[in-house]
C-alpha positions in Angstrom: 153.6 101.0 90.7 151.8 104.3 89.9 150.6 106.7 92.5 147.6 109.1 92.2 148.8 112.6 91.5 152.3 111.4 90.6 153.8 110.8 86.9 157.4 109.9 86.1 157.1 112.4 83.3 156.0 115.2 85.5 159.7 116.5 86.0 159.7 117.1 82.4 157.5 120.1 82.9 158.7 122.9 84.8 156.5 123.4 88.1 154.5 120.3 87.6 156.6 117.9 90.0 156.5 120.6 92.8 152.9 120.9 92.5 152.1 117.1 92.4 154.7 116.4 95.3 152.4 118.5 97.6 149.3 117.5 96.3 150.0 113.6 96.8 149.9 113.8 100.6 146.6 115.5 100.6 145.1 113.0 98.1 146.6 110.1 100.1 144.9 111.6 103.2 141.5 111.9 101.4 141.7 108.2 100.2 142.5 107.0 103.7 139.6 109.1 105.2 137.1 107.8 102.5 138.5 104.3 103.3 137.0 104.7 106.8 134.0 106.6 105.9 132.9 104.4 102.8 132.1 101.3 104.4 129.9 102.9 107.1 128.0 105.1 104.4 127.5 102.0 102.0 126.2 99.9 105.1 123.9 102.9 105.9 125.1 102.4 109.5 123.8 105.3 111.8 125.6 104.1 115.0 128.9 103.4 116.2 130.6 101.0 117.3 129.9 98.4 114.9 130.6 94.8 115.7 134.3 93.4 115.6 133.5 92.0 112.1 132.1 95.2 111.0 128.5 94.4 111.2 125.9 97.1 111.7 122.6 96.0 113.1 121.5 100.0 112.9 119.1 101.1 115.6 117.1 97.8 116.0 116.2 96.2 119.3 116.3 92.5 120.0 113.0 90.8 120.5 113.3 90.2 124.2 111.1 91.1 127.2 113.3 93.9 128.3 112.5 95.7 125.3 108.8 95.2 125.3 107.9 98.9 125.5 110.3 100.0 122.5 108.8 97.1 120.3 105.1 96.6 118.7 105.6 93.5 121.0 104.3 90.0 119.7 100.5 90.0 119.9 97.8 87.3 119.3 95.6 88.1 116.4 93.5 85.1 116.2 93.1 81.6 117.3 91.3 78.8 115.2 88.4 77.0 117.2 88.7 74.1 114.9 92.4 73.6 115.0 93.8 75.6 117.9 96.4 77.3 115.5 97.4 80.7 116.9 98.3 83.5 114.5 100.5 86.2 116.0 102.1 89.4 114.5 105.2 91.3 115.8 108.7 92.8 115.1 111.6 90.9 113.7 112.3 87.9 115.6 116.0 88.2 116.2 119.0 88.6 118.8 121.5 90.8 117.0 122.8 92.7 120.1 124.7 91.7 123.3 122.0 93.1 125.4 118.7 95.0 125.7 118.2 98.6 124.5 119.8 99.7 121.5 122.7 102.1 122.9 126.0 100.7 120.8 128.1 101.3 123.9 126.0 99.2 126.2 124.6 96.6 123.8 126.9 96.7 120.6 126.0 94.8 117.5 127.2 91.0 117.6 128.8 89.6 114.5 126.6 88.5 112.0 127.5 85.2 112.2 126.1 85.2 115.9 122.7 86.5 115.2 119.9 84.2 115.9 116.4 83.5 115.9 114.8 84.7 119.3 113.3 81.3 120.2 113.4 81.4 123.8 112.6 85.2 124.0 109.5 84.8 121.9 108.3 81.9 124.3 109.1 84.3 127.3 107.3 87.4 125.7 104.1 85.3 124.7 104.0 83.6 128.2 104.6 87.1 130.0 100.9 88.2 128.5 99.2 84.8 128.5 95.9 86.8 129.8 95.9 88.9 126.8 93.3 88.5 124.1 92.2 91.0 121.4 88.9 92.7 122.2 87.3 91.7 118.8 87.3 87.9 119.7 84.3 86.1 120.5 84.0 84.7 124.3 84.4 81.5 122.9 87.8 82.0 121.2 88.9 84.0 124.3 88.0 81.0 126.5 90.1 79.0 124.0 92.9 80.9 124.0 93.2 81.5 127.6 93.2 77.7 128.1 95.8 77.2 125.3 98.3 79.9 126.9 97.8 78.8 130.6 100.6 76.3 130.2 102.1 77.9 127.2 105.3 76.4 125.8 106.7 77.0 122.3 108.0 73.3 122.2 104.4 72.3 121.9 103.6 74.3 118.7 104.9 73.6 115.2 106.3 77.1 114.3 105.6 78.9 110.8 107.3 82.1 110.4 106.2 84.4 107.8 108.6 87.2 106.8 107.5 90.3 105.3 111.0 91.8 104.9 111.8 93.5 101.8 114.8 93.4 99.5 116.6 96.4 100.6 120.3 96.7 101.4 120.1 95.6 105.1 116.9 93.4 105.3 118.2 90.5 103.3 121.1 90.2 106.0 118.4 90.1 108.6 116.5 87.3 106.9 119.7 85.3 106.3 119.9 85.0 110.1 116.4 83.6 109.9 117.0 81.1 107.2 120.3 79.9 108.9 118.3 79.0 111.8 115.7 77.1 110.0 118.2 74.8 108.5 118.7 77.0 105.3 115.2 76.1 104.1 112.3 78.8 103.1 109.8 79.0 100.7 108.7 82.1 98.7 105.1 84.3 98.5 102.2 81.7 98.8 104.0 78.6 97.6 104.1 75.3 99.0 105.9 75.4 102.3 109.5 74.1 102.3 110.1 71.7 105.3 112.8 73.2 107.7 113.8 72.7 111.2 113.9 75.0 114.1 115.8 74.0 117.3 115.8 70.2 116.1 112.0 70.3 115.5 110.2 70.6 112.2 109.4 74.4 111.3 108.7 76.5 108.1 109.9 79.7 107.1 108.4 81.8 104.3 109.9 84.9 102.8 106.7 87.0 101.8 107.6 90.6 101.0 104.8 92.7 101.1 104.9 96.1 99.0 103.8 99.5 99.8 101.6 101.7 97.0 100.1 105.2 96.9 96.7 104.1 96.4 96.7 104.2 92.5 97.0 101.9 89.8 100.3 100.5 91.6 98.1 98.9 94.1 96.4 96.5 91.8 99.8 94.8 90.8 100.9 94.5 94.5 97.6 93.1 95.5 97.4 90.7 92.6 100.6 89.7 91.4 103.6 88.1 92.5 106.9 90.0 91.1 110.4 90.0 91.3 110.3 92.0 94.5 107.0 91.4 96.0 104.6 88.9 96.9 100.8 89.1 96.3 99.0 90.8 99.1 95.7 88.8 98.4 97.4 85.4 98.1 99.2 86.1 101.4 96.0 86.9 103.5 94.6 83.7 101.7 97.5 81.8 102.9 97.4 82.9 106.5 93.7 82.0 106.4 94.6 78.6 105.1 97.4 78.0 107.4 95.4 78.8 110.3 92.5 76.3 109.5 94.7 73.4 108.5 95.7 70.7 110.7 99.5 70.2 110.8 100.6 67.1 109.7 102.9 66.7 112.8 100.0 66.6 115.3 101.0 69.8 116.9 99.0 72.9 116.9 100.6 75.6 114.7 102.0 78.9 116.0 102.0 81.3 112.8 104.3 84.5 113.3 104.3 87.1 110.7 106.6 90.0 110.9 108.7 92.9 109.2 111.5 94.9 110.8 109.5 97.1 113.2 106.2 95.0 113.4 104.0 98.4 112.5 104.0 99.2 108.8 104.1 96.0 106.7 102.8 93.8 109.7 100.0 96.3 110.4 98.9 96.5 107.0 98.6 92.6 106.6 96.7 92.6 110.1 93.9 94.8 108.5 93.6 92.5 105.6 93.4 89.5 107.6 90.7 91.0 110.0 88.5 92.2 107.1 88.8 88.7 105.4 88.1 86.6 108.5 85.6 88.9 110.4 83.3 90.1 107.4 81.4 92.5 109.9 84.4 94.5 110.4 84.9 97.8 108.9 88.2 99.2 107.4 88.0 101.9 110.1 88.0 99.6 112.8 90.4 97.1 111.4 92.8 99.9 111.2 92.2 100.9 114.8 93.0 97.3 116.1 96.1 96.9 113.9 97.2 100.3 115.4 96.4 99.3 118.9 97.6 95.8 118.8 94.4 94.1 119.2 92.8 96.9 121.7 90.9 100.1 121.6 93.2 102.1 124.1 94.6 105.3 123.3 98.0 103.8 123.8 100.2 102.4 122.7 99.7 103.1 119.1 101.9 101.5 116.4 100.1 102.7 113.4 100.9 101.4 110.1 102.0 104.0 107.4 100.0 105.5 104.7 101.4 103.3 102.1 100.5 100.1 103.8 97.1 101.2 104.5 96.8 102.2 101.0 97.4 98.6 99.9 95.0 97.1 102.7 92.3 99.5 101.4 92.8 98.2 98.1 92.2 94.8 99.2 89.2 95.9 101.1 87.5 97.1 97.8 88.3 93.8 96.4 86.3 92.0 98.9 83.7 94.5 98.8 83.7 95.7 102.5 83.1 99.1 104.2 86.6 100.9 103.3 86.4 104.5 104.4 88.9 104.9 107.1 86.8 107.9 108.3 83.6 105.6 108.6 82.2 105.7 112.2 79.7 103.3 112.2 79.2 101.3 115.4 79.7 97.5 114.9 78.6 94.6 116.9 81.6 93.0 118.2 81.2 88.9 117.5 79.3 87.2 120.4 78.6 90.7 122.0 75.6 92.4 122.7 77.4 95.8 123.1 78.8 98.0 120.3 82.2 99.3 119.5 83.4 102.5 118.6 86.7 104.2 117.4 89.0 105.6 120.1 88.3 109.3 120.8 84.6 108.8 119.9 81.9 108.8 122.5 78.4 107.7 122.4 76.2 110.3 121.2 74.7 112.5 123.8 71.1 112.1 123.5 69.3 115.4 124.9 66.1 114.1 126.5 63.0 115.9 125.0 61.8 118.2 127.5 59.4 116.8 130.0 55.6 117.2 129.0 54.1 119.9 131.2 50.7 118.2 132.7 47.8 120.0 131.4 45.9 122.0 133.8 42.2 120.3 133.9 40.2 123.4 134.7 38.4 123.1 138.0 34.7 124.2 137.7 34.1 127.3 140.0 32.0 126.4 142.6 29.4 129.1 143.2 28.8 129.4 146.8 25.2 128.6 147.9 22.9 131.5 149.0 22.0 131.4 152.5 18.3 131.2 152.9 16.6 134.6 153.5 13.1 134.5 154.9 12.6 138.2 153.5 13.4 137.1 149.7 11.7 133.6 150.0 9.0 134.9 147.7 11.2 135.6 145.0 12.2 132.2 144.7 10.8 130.4 141.7 10.0 126.7 142.0 
């Protein structure tokens, strides 16, 4: 067996063996150090300690109520009045840590085989905000949503999860946990749904990776074509709309949950497109606001999708002939409302009232006082 830095023939060259003999321990120490460092570098892990099996869950949070403020939490996007199906957006629906937070010393990563779909936690988080409804929904949809969420249980719904995770180094590992909990079954892009199970109930998992673009010609391919690495954005929006309006064969209402890792970029970009397709009166500028503020117009919290996600959503906006300027500040009538909406930070224009008209002074005729009768001048009076 040959060792690095040592050759059996090195003794034949004067001085060579001595040099290699002292270099060998340094090389060996370096190799040992690389053996320790490289796994962490190759996995891209930026935290310690990892799980006992070496798994790294990065700085991600579990999907659970205790982490609500750290997440772009699960939020209703729409409800269908014809089917009762609910569309929701959110972050990755997994439990990958031993507790809340992302401090590796207090809630370290679990072994990859123990990662699981956050079924009970998702149920709890929806129930905790059962009174919430997006501000852009008409009153009829708000009333329907309130009635369905009043006694909400995830068991009453047929679950369809649409994963927007990409094909990078770590995301397929996350997706494998979802796939495992759906019985190993999933469909790709906007193809026919592959029948699966979740918690011994029927359910569907879709892997529909959405790309990023810079606003140029690359947007058109991402918008219209399925490729080896991405799915058509336009087809995905159509699929979400179709899934919402279909009655599920199981007889249950559907809960359709689409997500990326953080629930902001890809998820926010898809939300913009869906809102514009299903609510034609909504401008791109307003769709961006509602996507960034999780269905509200409040200043906080803000979870804005990145520029590349918005660029793809804007390309879709142009495709469906909407008003596509992000700076567009035209007020719109919200469905079913008689009031207008505007972007956060914008106020209704202050109308300076015109100056009050100055009442015109009607000249009062000067009354000439009557001349008293003077008998001495009576003869001067001409009748």
